N, C-alpha and C positions, 0 to 999 in steps of 0.2 A: 760614554756612559759612565756613571759614577760607580761607587762600590756596591756590590751585590751583598745584601745583608741576609738573604735567604740561604738556608743550609742545604748542601748536597746537590745532586743532579736534578732533583725535582725543583729545587730553588733556582737553579740556572735556567730551567725551562720556563718557569713562571716569570722570572725576571725578563727573559727575552720577549715573552708574550706581552707583558705589561709595557715594556719599552716600545714595542710596535703599536700598541693601542694608544699610548701617549703621543707618538709621532702622528698617527692618523687623526687623532682628535685635534691636535694643533693645526694640521693641514686643513681639516674641515672648518675649524673656526676662522682660519685665515681667509678661506674662500668665502665664507658667509660675510665676514666683515668687509671684504673687498666688494662683494655684490651690493651690500647695503650702502657703502660709500659711493659706488657708481650710480645707484638709484637716486640717492640724495643729490648728488652732483647733477645728474641729468635733469631732475625736476627743478632744481635751483637754477640751472642754466636756462631752461625754457622760460621760467618766470622772469629772469633777467633780460632775455632777448625780447619778450613781449613788452616789458617796461621800456627798454631802449627804443622799440618801435613806436610806442606812444610818444615818447619824448621827441623823437625825430619828426614825427608827423606834426607835432605842435610847433616846432621851430621852423618849419618850411614856410617861406613867404607865400601869401595867397595870390 
C-alpha cells in the first residue's frame, strides 16, 4: 500500500477499509471481464465452427 494521508487512528481504520474495498472492486471487475471474454469467445467459436461445417460440406465430392 502507498502512504496513508489520513490522520490518526481513525485515518488508519478508514485507509484499511478503503484498501479492502479497492481490492474487492478490482477482483469483481476482473471476474466480470473474464466472464464477458469467455461469453464472446464461446459465441464466436460457435459461429466459426458452423462456418467451417458449411465450407467442409461444400467441398466434399458428390
